[in-house]
N, CA, C and O atoms as a Tripos MOL2 file, in Angstrom:
@<TRIPOS>MOLECULE
protein
  228   227    57     0     0
PROTEIN
NO_CHARGES

@<TRIPOS>ATOM
      1 N          45.4250  -65.0260   70.5750 N.3       1 MET1
      2 CA         45.3790  -64.7040   69.1720 C.3       1 MET1
      3 C          44.3210  -63.6330   68.9200 C.2       1 MET1
      4 O          43.2910  -63.5780   69.5920 O.2       1 MET1
      5 N          44.6010  -62.7950   67.9440 N.am      2 LYS2
      6 CA         43.6150  -61.7600   67.6320 C.3       2 LYS2
      7 C          42.4060  -62.3550   66.9870 C.2       2 LYS2
      8 O          42.4720  -63.4300   66.3910 O.2       2 LYS2
      9 N          41.2790  -61.6510   67.1020 N.am      3 GLU3
     10 CA         40.0270  -62.1400   66.5380 C.3       3 GLU3
     11 C          40.0260  -62.1400   65.0270 C.2       3 GLU3
     12 O          39.3730  -62.9920   64.4240 O.2       3 GLU3
     13 N          40.7250  -61.2260   64.3920 N.am      4 GLY4
     14 CA         40.7270  -61.1000   62.9450 C.3       4 GLY4
     15 C          41.5880  -62.0910   62.2260 C.2       4 GLY4
     16 O          41.5080  -62.1930   61.0020 O.2       4 GLY4
     17 N          42.4090  -62.8270   62.9340 N.am      5 THR5
     18 CA         43.3120  -63.7760   62.2410 C.3       5 THR5
     19 C          42.6320  -65.1200   62.0160 C.2       5 THR5
     20 O          41.7660  -65.5400   62.7840 O.2       5 THR5
     21 N          43.0410  -65.7700   60.9600 N.am      6 ALA6
     22 CA         42.5100  -67.0890   60.6440 C.3       6 ALA6
     23 C          43.5830  -68.1150   60.8750 C.2       6 ALA6
     24 O          44.7560  -67.8620   60.6000 O.2       6 ALA6
     25 N          43.2050  -69.2610   61.3740 N.am      7 ASN7
     26 CA         44.1840  -70.3290   61.5040 C.3       7 ASN7
     27 C          44.0550  -71.3130   60.3630 C.2       7 ASN7
     28 O          43.1770  -71.1650   59.5130 O.2       7 ASN7
     29 N          44.9100  -72.3070   60.3300 N.am      8 CYS8
     30 CA         44.9910  -73.2490   59.2100 C.3       8 CYS8
     31 C          43.6770  -74.0550   59.1290 C.2       8 CYS8
     32 O          43.2440  -74.3900   58.0270 O.2       8 CYS8
     33 N          43.0500  -74.3650   60.2420 N.am      9 VAL9
     34 CA         41.8070  -75.1380   60.2260 C.3       9 VAL9
     35 C          40.6870  -74.3840   59.5450 C.2       9 VAL9
     36 O          39.9180  -74.9580   58.7740 O.2       9 VAL9
     37 N          40.5950  -73.0940   59.8300 N.am     10 ASP10
     38 CA         39.5720  -72.2290   59.1810 C.3      10 ASP10
     39 C          39.7560  -72.1950   57.6800 C.2      10 ASP10
     40 O          38.7790  -72.3020   56.9390 O.2      10 ASP10
     41 N          40.9820  -72.0490   57.2130 N.am     11 ILE11
     42 CA         41.2750  -71.9920   55.7980 C.3      11 ILE11
     43 C          41.0020  -73.3400   55.1580 C.2      11 ILE11
     44 O          40.4570  -73.4000   54.0560 O.2      11 ILE11
     45 N          41.3710  -74.4240   55.8290 N.am     12 LEU12
     46 CA         41.1370  -75.7650   55.2850 C.3      12 LEU12
     47 C          39.6440  -76.0270   55.1370 C.2      12 LEU12
     48 O          39.2160  -76.5790   54.1230 O.2      12 LEU12
     49 N          38.8570  -75.6490   56.1100 N.am     13 ILE13
     50 CA         37.4020  -75.8160   56.0210 C.3      13 ILE13
     51 C          36.8470  -74.9600   54.8710 C.2      13 ILE13
     52 O          35.9290  -75.3820   54.1670 O.2      13 ILE13
     53 N          37.4030  -73.7680   54.6880 N.am     14 ALA14
     54 CA         36.9410  -72.8910   53.6080 C.3      14 ALA14
     55 C          37.2920  -73.4840   52.2280 C.2      14 ALA14
     56 O          36.5810  -73.2220   51.2580 O.2      14 ALA14
     57 N          38.3220  -74.2390   52.1290 N.am     15 ILE15
     58 CA         38.6810  -74.8850   50.8550 C.3      15 ILE15
     59 C          37.7700  -76.0650   50.5930 C.2      15 ILE15
     60 O          37.2700  -76.2440   49.4830 O.2      15 ILE15
     61 N          37.5620  -76.8560   51.6080 N.am     16 ILE16
     62 CA         36.7320  -78.0700   51.4310 C.3      16 ILE16
     63 C          35.2550  -77.7490   51.2390 C.2      16 ILE16
     64 O          34.6150  -78.2980   50.3430 O.2      16 ILE16
     65 N          34.7040  -76.8610   52.0760 N.am     17 LEU17
     66 CA         33.3030  -76.5060   51.9960 C.3      17 LEU17
     67 C          33.1860  -75.0190   52.3460 C.2      17 LEU17
     68 O          33.0110  -74.6560   53.5090 O.2      17 LEU17
     69 N          33.2880  -74.1470   51.2940 N.am     18 PRO18
     70 CA         33.3820  -72.7010   51.5570 C.3      18 PRO18
     71 C          32.2500  -72.1050   52.3980 C.2      18 PRO18
     72 O          32.5570  -71.3230   53.2980 O.2      18 PRO18
     73 N          30.9610  -72.4130   52.1770 N.am     19 PRO19
     74 CA         29.9480  -71.7970   53.0050 C.3      19 PRO19
     75 C          30.0410  -72.1830   54.4790 C.2      19 PRO19
     76 O          29.6970  -71.3720   55.3380 O.2      19 PRO19
     77 N          30.4980  -73.4010   54.7990 N.am     20 LEU20
     78 CA         30.6450  -73.7890   56.1860 C.3      20 LEU20
     79 C          31.7550  -72.9740   56.8740 C.2      20 LEU20
     80 O          31.5920  -72.5690   58.0250 O.2      20 LEU20
     81 N          32.8720  -72.7320   56.1890 N.am     21 GLY21
     82 CA         33.9140  -71.9380   56.7640 C.3      21 GLY21
     83 C          33.4510  -70.5240   57.0520 C.2      21 GLY21
     84 O          33.7930  -69.9680   58.0960 O.2      21 GLY21
     85 N          32.6890  -69.9320   56.1590 N.am     22 VAL22
     86 CA         32.1840  -68.5720   56.3780 C.3      22 VAL22
     87 C          31.1280  -68.5660   57.4780 C.2      22 VAL22
     88 O          31.0740  -67.6330   58.2790 O.2      22 VAL22
     89 N          30.2980  -69.5880   57.5220 N.am     23 PHE23
     90 CA         29.2650  -69.6860   58.5570 C.3      23 PHE23
     91 C          29.8690  -69.7840   59.9340 C.2      23 PHE23
     92 O          29.3700  -69.1620   60.8720 O.2      23 PHE23
     93 N          30.9390  -70.5550   60.0810 N.am     24 LEU24
     94 CA         31.5650  -70.6920   61.3860 C.3      24 LEU24
     95 C          32.2250  -69.3730   61.8480 C.2      24 LEU24
     96 O          32.3810  -69.1420   63.0470 O.2      24 LEU24
     97 N          32.5870  -68.5620   60.9370 N.am     25 LYS25
     98 CA         33.2510  -67.2760   61.2720 C.3      25 LYS25
     99 C          32.2040  -66.1700   61.5240 C.2      25 LYS25
    100 O          32.3130  -65.4250   62.4980 O.2      25 LYS25
    101 N          31.1740  -66.0660   60.6260 N.am     26 PHE26
    102 CA         30.2640  -64.9480   60.7010 C.3      26 PHE26
    103 C          28.8500  -65.2980   61.1290 C.2      26 PHE26
    104 O          28.0970  -64.4030   61.5120 O.2      26 PHE26
    105 N          28.4650  -66.5560   61.0780 N.am     27 GLY27
    106 CA         27.0950  -66.9330   61.3530 C.3      27 GLY27
    107 C          26.2560  -66.7540   60.0880 C.2      27 GLY27
    108 O          26.7800  -66.7570   58.9740 O.2      27 GLY27
    109 N          24.9980  -66.6050   60.2750 N.am     28 CYS28
    110 CA         24.0500  -66.5540   59.1250 C.3      28 CYS28
    111 C          23.8420  -65.1050   58.6650 C.2      28 CYS28
    112 O          22.7150  -64.6110   58.6350 O.2      28 CYS28
    113 N          24.9280  -64.4440   58.3120 N.am     29 LYS29
    114 CA         24.8490  -63.0410   57.8800 C.3      29 LYS29
    115 C          25.0110  -62.9870   56.3860 C.2      29 LYS29
    116 O          24.9900  -64.0190   55.7160 O.2      29 LYS29
    117 N          25.1690  -61.8120   55.8650 N.am     30 VAL30
    118 CA         25.2790  -61.5360   54.4280 C.3      30 VAL30
    119 C          26.4950  -62.2600   53.8170 C.2      30 VAL30
    120 O          26.4320  -62.7300   52.6810 O.2      30 VAL30
    121 N          27.5780  -62.3430   54.5620 N.am     31 GLU31
    122 CA         28.7790  -63.0230   54.0490 C.3      31 GLU31
    123 C          28.4980  -64.4760   53.7390 C.2      31 GLU31
    124 O          28.9790  -64.9860   52.7270 O.2      31 GLU31
    125 N          27.7500  -65.1470   54.5580 N.am     32 PHE32
    126 CA         27.3980  -66.5460   54.3580 C.3      32 PHE32
    127 C          26.5710  -66.7100   53.1190 C.2      32 PHE32
    128 O          26.8580  -67.5870   52.3040 O.2      32 PHE32
    129 N          25.5470  -65.8930   52.9420 N.am     33 TRP33
    130 CA         24.6470  -66.0210   51.7820 C.3      33 TRP33
    131 C          25.3890  -65.7220   50.4890 C.2      33 TRP33
    132 O          25.1500  -66.3750   49.4730 O.2      33 TRP33
    133 N          26.2910  -64.7360   50.5140 N.am     34 LEU34
    134 CA         27.0660  -64.3920   49.3470 C.3      34 LEU34
    135 C          27.9980  -65.5720   48.9750 C.2      34 LEU34
    136 O          28.1390  -65.9120   47.8000 O.2      34 LEU34
    137 N          28.6100  -66.1690   49.9660 N.am     35 CYS35
    138 CA         29.4840  -67.2980   49.7270 C.3      35 CYS35
    139 C          28.7120  -68.4830   49.2060 C.2      35 CYS35
    140 O          29.2080  -69.2010   48.3380 O.2      35 CYS35
    141 N          27.5280  -68.7110   49.7000 N.am     36 LEU36
    142 CA         26.6810  -69.8150   49.2510 C.3      36 LEU36
    143 C          26.2900  -69.6130   47.7730 C.2      36 LEU36
    144 O          26.3280  -70.5570   46.9840 O.2      36 LEU36
    145 N          25.9170  -68.3830   47.4100 N.am     37 LEU37
    146 CA         25.5650  -68.0700   46.0470 C.3      37 LEU37
    147 C          26.7530  -68.2500   45.1100 C.2      37 LEU37
    148 O          26.6160  -68.8280   44.0320 O.2      37 LEU37
    149 N          27.9320  -67.7490   45.5270 N.am     38 LEU38
    150 CA         29.1360  -67.9370   44.6820 C.3      38 LEU38
    151 C          29.5310  -69.3950   44.5360 C.2      38 LEU38
    152 O          30.0430  -69.8060   43.4950 O.2      38 LEU38
    153 N          29.2930  -70.1750   45.5790 N.am     39 THR39
    154 CA         29.6060  -71.5990   45.5270 C.3      39 THR39
    155 C          28.6680  -72.3190   44.5570 C.2      39 THR39
    156 O          29.1070  -73.1910   43.8060 O.2      39 THR39
    157 N          27.3960  -71.9670   44.5660 N.am     40 PHE40
    158 CA         26.4670  -72.5310   43.6320 C.3      40 PHE40
    159 C          26.7840  -72.1370   42.1930 C.2      40 PHE40
    160 O          26.5800  -72.9390   41.2820 O.2      40 PHE40
    161 N          27.2780  -70.9190   41.9680 N.am     41 LEU41
    162 CA         27.5710  -70.4630   40.6490 C.3      41 LEU41
    163 C          28.8830  -71.0960   40.1290 C.2      41 LEU41
    164 O          29.0640  -71.2720   38.9240 O.2      41 LEU41
    165 N          29.7290  -71.4100   41.0060 N.am     42 GLY42
    166 CA         31.0240  -72.0210   40.6590 C.3      42 GLY42
    167 C          31.8040  -72.2650   41.9200 C.2      42 GLY42
    168 O          31.9070  -71.3890   42.7790 O.2      42 GLY42
    169 N          32.3480  -73.4380   42.0320 N.am     43 TYR43
    170 CA         33.0570  -73.8140   43.2690 C.3      43 TYR43
    171 C          34.2640  -72.9420   43.5580 C.2      43 TYR43
    172 O          34.4930  -72.5590   44.7060 O.2      43 TYR43
    173 N          35.0280  -72.6270   42.5460 N.am     44 LEU44
    174 CA         36.2190  -71.8170   42.7050 C.3      44 LEU44
    175 C          35.9110  -70.3990   43.1980 C.2      44 LEU44
    176 O          36.6040  -69.9370   44.1040 O.2      44 LEU44
    177 N          34.9010  -69.6670   42.6520 N.am     45 PRO45
    178 CA         34.6050  -68.3520   43.2170 C.3      45 PRO45
    179 C          34.1830  -68.4290   44.6800 C.2      45 PRO45
    180 O          34.4740  -67.5110   45.4470 O.2      45 PRO45
    181 N          33.5070  -69.5000   45.0840 N.am     46 GLY46
    182 CA         33.1290  -69.7020   46.4670 C.3      46 GLY46
    183 C          34.3250  -69.8630   47.3780 C.2      46 GLY46
    184 O          34.3620  -69.3200   48.4820 O.2      46 GLY46
    185 N          35.3090  -70.6220   46.8990 N.am     47 ILE47
    186 CA         36.5420  -70.8040   47.6910 C.3      47 ILE47
    187 C          37.2970  -69.4960   47.8170 C.2      47 ILE47
    188 O          37.7360  -69.1320   48.9080 O.2      47 ILE47
    189 N          37.4500  -68.7890   46.7150 N.am     48 ILE48
    190 CA         38.1730  -67.5150   46.7410 C.3      48 ILE48
    191 C          37.5350  -66.5190   47.7330 C.2      48 ILE48
    192 O          38.2240  -65.9000   48.5440 O.2      48 ILE48
    193 N          36.1830  -66.3830   47.6400 N.am     49 TYR49
    194 CA         35.5340  -65.4630   48.5230 C.3      49 TYR49
    195 C          35.6160  -65.9390   49.9830 C.2      49 TYR49
    196 O          35.7950  -65.1220   50.8870 O.2      49 TYR49
    197 N          35.4910  -67.2140   50.2110 N.am     50 ALA50
    198 CA         35.5580  -67.7180   51.5880 C.3      50 ALA50
    199 C          36.8890  -67.4170   52.2350 C.2      50 ALA50
    200 O          36.9560  -66.9410   53.3690 O.2      50 ALA50
    201 N          37.9590  -67.7030   51.4910 N.am     51 ILE51
    202 CA         39.3040  -67.4160   52.0270 C.3      51 ILE51
    203 C          39.4790  -65.9190   52.2540 C.2      51 ILE51
    204 O          40.0420  -65.5060   53.2680 O.2      51 ILE51
    205 N          38.9940  -65.0970   51.3070 N.am     52 TYR52
    206 CA         39.0740  -63.6530   51.4610 C.3      52 TYR52
    207 C          38.2940  -63.2120   52.7090 C.2      52 TYR52
    208 O          38.8150  -62.4490   53.5220 O.2      52 TYR52
    209 N          37.0640  -63.6810   52.8610 N.am     53 ALA53
    210 CA         36.2370  -63.2550   54.0080 C.3      53 ALA53
    211 C          36.8220  -63.7130   55.3270 C.2      53 ALA53
    212 O          36.7160  -62.9900   56.3180 O.2      53 ALA53
    213 N          37.4160  -64.8480   55.3790 N.am     54 ILE54
    214 CA         37.9380  -65.3710   56.6590 C.3      54 ILE54
    215 C          39.2340  -64.6690   57.0080 C.2      54 ILE54
    216 O          39.4850  -64.4140   58.1860 O.2      54 ILE54
    217 N          40.0570  -64.3490   56.0390 N.am     55 THR55
    218 CA         41.3390  -63.7570   56.3590 C.3      55 THR55
    219 C          41.3630  -62.2220   56.4280 C.2      55 THR55
    220 O          42.3370  -61.6520   56.9210 O.2      55 THR55
    221 N          40.3190  -61.5480   55.9470 N.am     56 LYS56
    222 CA         40.3270  -60.1080   56.0080 C.3      56 LYS56
    223 C          40.2220  -59.6210   57.4500 C.2      56 LYS56
    224 O          39.6830  -60.3200   58.3070 O.2      56 LYS56
    225 N          40.7300  -58.4410   57.7110 N.am     57 GLU57
    226 CA         40.6650  -57.9150   59.0880 C.3      57 GLU57
    227 C          39.5320  -56.9780   59.2500 C.2      57 GLU57
    228 O          39.3260  -56.4410   60.3380 O.2      57 GLU57
@<TRIPOS>BOND
     1     1     2 1
     2     2     3 1
     3     3     4 2
     4     3     5 am
     5     5     6 1
     6     6     7 1
     7     7     8 2
     8     7     9 am
     9     9    10 1
    10    10    11 1
    11    11    12 2
    12    11    13 am
    13    13    14 1
    14    14    15 1
    15    15    16 2
    16    15    17 am
    17    17    18 1
    18    18    19 1
    19    19    20 2
    20    19    21 am
    21    21    22 1
    22    22    23 1
    23    23    24 2
    24    23    25 am
    25    25    26 1
    26    26    27 1
    27    27    28 2
    28    27    29 am
    29    29    30 1
    30    30    31 1
    31    31    32 2
    32    31    33 am
    33    33    34 1
    34    34    35 1
    35    35    36 2
    36    35    37 am
    37    37    38 1
    38    38    39 1
    39    39    40 2
    40    39    41 am
    41    41    42 1
    42    42    43 1
    43    43    44 2
    44    43    45 am
    45    45    46 1
    46    46    47 1
    47    47    48 2
    48    47    49 am
    49    49    50 1
    50    50    51 1
    51    51    52 2
    52    51    53 am
    53    53    54 1
    54    54    55 1
    55    55    56 2
    56    55    57 am
    57    57    58 1
    58    58    59 1
    59    59    60 2
    60    59    61 am
    61    61    62 1
    62    62    63 1
    63    63    64 2
    64    63    65 am
    65    65    66 1
    66    66    67 1
    67    67    68 2
    68    67    69 am
    69    69    70 1
    70    70    71 1
    71    71    72 2
    72    71    73 am
    73    73    74 1
    74    74    75 1
    75    75    76 2
    76    75    77 am
    77    77    78 1
    78    78    79 1
    79    79    80 2
    80    79    81 am
    81    81    82 1
    82    82    83 1
    83    83    84 2
    84    83    85 am
    85    85    86 1
    86    86    87 1
    87    87    88 2
    88    87    89 am
    89    89    90 1
    90    90    91 1
    91    91    92 2
    92    91    93 am
    93    93    94 1
    94    94    95 1
    95    95    96 2
    96    95    97 am
    97    97    98 1
    98    98    99 1
    99    99   100 2
   100    99   101 am
   101   101   102 1
   102   102   103 1
   103   103   104 2
   104   103   105 am
   105   105   106 1
   106   106   107 1
   107   107   108 2
   108   107   109 am
   109   109   110 1
   110   110   111 1
   111   111   112 2
   112   111   113 am
   113   113   114 1
   114   114   115 1
   115   115   116 2
   116   115   117 am
   117   117   118 1
   118   118   119 1
   119   119   120 2
   120   119   121 am
   121   121   122 1
   122   122   123 1
   123   123   124 2
   124   123   125 am
   125   125   126 1
   126   126   127 1
   127   127   128 2
   128   127   129 am
   129   129   130 1
   130   130   131 1
   131   131   132 2
   132   131   133 am
   133   133   134 1
   134   134   135 1
   135   135   136 2
   136   135   137 am
   137   137   138 1
   138   138   139 1
   139   139   140 2
   140   139   141 am
   141   141   142 1
   142   142   143 1
   143   143   144 2
   144   143   145 am
   145   145   146 1
   146   146   147 1
   147   147   148 2
   148   147   149 am
   149   149   150 1
   150   150   151 1
   151   151   152 2
   152   151   153 am
   153   153   154 1
   154   154   155 1
   155   155   156 2
   156   155   157 am
   157   157   158 1
   158   158   159 1
   159   159   160 2
   160   159   161 am
   161   161   162 1
   162   162   163 1
   163   163   164 2
   164   163   165 am
   165   165   166 1
   166   166   167 1
   167   167   168 2
   168   167   169 am
   169   169   170 1
   170   170   171 1
   171   171   172 2
   172   171   173 am
   173   173   174 1
   174   174   175 1
   175   175   176 2
   176   175   177 am
   177   177   178 1
   178   178   179 1
   179   179   180 2
   180   179   181 am
   181   181   182 1
   182   182   183 1
   183   183   184 2
   184   183   185 am
   185   185   186 1
   186   186   187 1
   187   187   188 2
   188   187   189 am
   189   189   190 1
   190   190   191 1
   191   191   192 2
   192   191   193 am
   193   193   194 1
   194   194   195 1
   195   195   196 2
   196   195   197 am
   197   197   198 1
   198   198   199 1
   199   199   200 2
   200   199   201 am
   201   201   202 1
   202   202   203 1
   203   203   204 2
   204   203   205 am
   205   205   206 1
   206   206   207 1
   207   207   208 2
   208   207   209 am
   209   209   210 1
   210   210   211 1
   211   211   212 2
   212   211   213 am
   213   213   214 1
   214   214   215 1
   215   215   216 2
   216   215   217 am
   217   217   218 1
   218   218   219 1
   219   219   220 2
   220   219   221 am
   221   221   222 1
   222   222   223 1
   223   223   224 2
   224   223   225 am
   225   225   226 1
   226   226   227 1
   227   227   228 2
@<TRIPOS>SUBSTRUCTURE
     1 MET1         2 RESIDUE 1 A MET
     2 LYS2         6 RESIDUE 1 A LYS
     3 GLU3        10 RESIDUE 1 A GLU
     4 GLY4        14 RESIDUE 1 A GLY
     5 THR5        18 RESIDUE 1 A THR
     6 ALA6        22 RESIDUE 1 A ALA
     7 ASN7        26 RESIDUE 1 A ASN
     8 CYS8        30 RESIDUE 1 A CYS
     9 VAL9        34 RESIDUE 1 A VAL
    10 ASP10       38 RESIDUE 1 A ASP
    11 ILE11       42 RESIDUE 1 A ILE
    12 LEU12       46 RESIDUE 1 A LEU
    13 ILE13       50 RESIDUE 1 A ILE
    14 ALA14       54 RESIDUE 1 A ALA
    15 ILE15       58 RESIDUE 1 A ILE
    16 ILE16       62 RESIDUE 1 A ILE
    17 LEU17       66 RESIDUE 1 A LEU
    18 PRO18       70 RESIDUE 1 A PRO
    19 PRO19       74 RESIDUE 1 A PRO
    20 LEU20       78 RESIDUE 1 A LEU
    21 GLY21       82 RESIDUE 1 A GLY
    22 VAL22       86 RESIDUE 1 A VAL
    23 PHE23       90 RESIDUE 1 A PHE
    24 LEU24       94 RESIDUE 1 A LEU
    25 LYS25       98 RESIDUE 1 A LYS
    26 PHE26      102 RESIDUE 1 A PHE
    27 GLY27      106 RESIDUE 1 A GLY
    28 CYS28      110 RESIDUE 1 A CYS
    29 LYS29      114 RESIDUE 1 A LYS
    30 VAL30      118 RESIDUE 1 A VAL
    31 GLU31      122 RESIDUE 1 A GLU
    32 PHE32      126 RESIDUE 1 A PHE
    33 TRP33      130 RESIDUE 1 A TRP
    34 LEU34      134 RESIDUE 1 A LEU
    35 CYS35      138 RESIDUE 1 A CYS
    36 LEU36      142 RESIDUE 1 A LEU
    37 LEU37      146 RESIDUE 1 A LEU
    38 LEU38      150 RESIDUE 1 A LEU
    39 THR39      154 RESIDUE 1 A THR
    40 PHE40      158 RESIDUE 1 A PHE
    41 LEU41      162 RESIDUE 1 A LEU
    42 GLY42      166 RESIDUE 1 A GLY
    43 TYR43      170 RESIDUE 1 A TYR
    44 LEU44      174 RESIDUE 1 A LEU
    45 PRO45      178 RESIDUE 1 A PRO
    46 GLY46      182 RESIDUE 1 A GLY
    47 ILE47      186 RESIDUE 1 A ILE
    48 ILE48      190 RESIDUE 1 A ILE
    49 TYR49      194 RESIDUE 1 A TYR
    50 ALA50      198 RESIDUE 1 A ALA
    51 ILE51      202 RESIDUE 1 A ILE
    52 TYR52      206 RESIDUE 1 A TYR
    53 ALA53      210 RESIDUE 1 A ALA
    54 ILE54      214 RESIDUE 1 A ILE
    55 THR55      218 RESIDUE 1 A THR
    56 LYS56      222 RESIDUE 1 A LYS
    57 GLU57      226 RESIDUE 1 A GLU
C-alpha cells in the first residue's frame, strides 16, 4: 500500500479520538497540535481536520 493512503482503522481512530489519529500518522508535529487545538475548540472541527490530514496525499 502507498504511504499516503489511509485505511479504515486510521479513519476510525480519527473519528473516535482525532488527536490520536493524527499523532499516529505524523507524530508530534504541527498537524497534531492543530488537531488538538481544534478538538478543544469543538469536537467536530477536530474530526474534520483529522480525517482531512490523514487522507490527504
